[in-house]
matplotlib code that plots the C-alpha trace (Angstrom):
import matplotlib.pyplot as plt

x = [129.6, 128.9, 126.6, 126.6, 124.0, 124.2, 122.0, 123.4, 120.8, 118.7, 115.3, 114.8, 111.9, 112.2, 110.5, 112.8, 115.9, 114.9, 114.3, 117.8, 119.4, 117.6, 118.7, 122.4, 122.3, 120.7, 123.0, 126.2, 124.8, 127.0, 130.1, 129.3, 132.1, 134.7, 133.4, 134.4, 132.4, 130.1, 129.5, 126.7, 126.5, 123.8, 124.4, 122.3, 124.8, 122.7, 120.7, 117.4, 118.0, 116.8, 117.7, 119.9, 121.7, 121.6, 125.1, 125.5, 129.0, 129.5, 132.7, 133.4, 136.3, 137.0, 139.7, 140.2, 140.9, 138.9, 136.7, 134.7, 131.9, 129.9, 126.5, 124.3, 120.5, 117.4, 116.2, 118.0, 116.9, 118.1, 121.5, 122.0, 120.9, 123.3, 126.2, 125.7, 125.3, 128.5, 130.3, 129.3, 130.5, 133.8, 134.2, 133.6, 136.2, 138.7, 138.1, 138.5, 141.7, 143.1, 142.1, 143.8, 147.0, 147.0, 146.6, 149.2, 151.8, 151.0, 154.0, 153.7, 153.1, 154.0, 157.7]
y = [-24.1, -21.0, -18.4, -14.8, -12.3, -8.6, -5.8, -2.3, 0.4, -2.0, -2.9, -6.7, -8.3, -11.6, -13.4, -11.7, -12.5, -16.2, -16.2, -14.7, -17.2, -20.2, -19.0, -18.7, -22.1, -23.7, -22.0, -23.2, -26.6, -28.6, -26.7, -26.9, -29.4, -27.1, -23.8, -22.7, -19.4, -17.3, -13.7, -11.8, -8.1, -5.8, -2.1, 0.8, 2.9, 6.0, 6.1, 7.8, 9.1, 5.8, 4.2, 1.2, 1.3, -2.0, -3.4, -7.1, -8.3, -12.1, -13.2, -17.0, -18.5, -22.1, -24.7, -23.3, -19.7, -16.6, -14.8, -11.6, -10.7, -7.4, -7.0, -3.9, -3.9, -2.0, -5.0, -7.0, -10.4, -9.6, -8.4, -11.5, -13.8, -12.2, -12.2, -15.7, -17.1, -15.4, -16.6, -20.3, -20.0, -18.5, -21.3, -24.0, -22.4, -22.2, -25.8, -27.0, -25.0, -26.7, -30.1, -29.6, -28.4, -31.5, -33.7, -31.9, -32.1, -35.7, -37.9, -40.5, -43.9, -45.9, -44.9]
z = [60.5, 62.6, 61.0, 62.2, 60.9, 61.7, 60.5, 61.0, 60.5, 58.4, 59.8, 59.7, 61.4, 63.3, 60.4, 57.9, 60.0, 60.1, 56.4, 55.8, 58.1, 56.4, 53.0, 54.1, 55.7, 52.7, 50.2, 52.0, 53.1, 50.7, 51.8, 55.5, 56.3, 54.8, 56.3, 59.8, 59.9, 57.8, 58.7, 56.9, 57.6, 56.3, 56.3, 55.1, 53.1, 52.4, 55.6, 55.2, 51.7, 50.2, 46.9, 46.0, 49.3, 51.3, 51.3, 52.2, 53.0, 53.2, 54.8, 54.6, 56.6, 55.5, 55.0, 51.5, 52.8, 53.4, 50.9, 51.2, 48.8, 48.7, 47.1, 47.0, 46.5, 47.4, 49.5, 52.2, 50.9, 47.3, 48.6, 50.8, 48.0, 45.5, 47.8, 49.0, 45.5, 44.4, 47.6, 46.9, 43.3, 44.5, 47.1, 44.6, 42.2, 45.0, 46.0, 42.4, 42.0, 45.2, 43.9, 40.5, 42.3, 44.4, 41.4, 39.4, 42.2, 43.3, 42.8, 40.1, 41.7, 38.6, 38.7]

ax = plt.figure().add_subplot(projection="3d")
ax.plot(x, y, z, "-o")
ax.set_aspect("equal")
plt.show()
């Protein structure tokens, strides 16, 4: 699992960056064998005007497909946390859906 973290016009300290990376890795740990790449991008939407304007986009490329989740918050960590949690839920739903399709289309061995 390759993790890429980018912060465009969002000031993130080295300590904050490490905290964000640790959170992303911990959140997706159970899915790491299925995930090829995670790209987390932080972007300050309003610039210097302030407000609820940090956009976090999490893109996950996996064996189950590609998902993109956006989350907006006034703080980078909150935006990353919200987007990552939603992304993991979406990944598990997608995996469960694929599993149920395989079970449904599996040929009957008793016949």
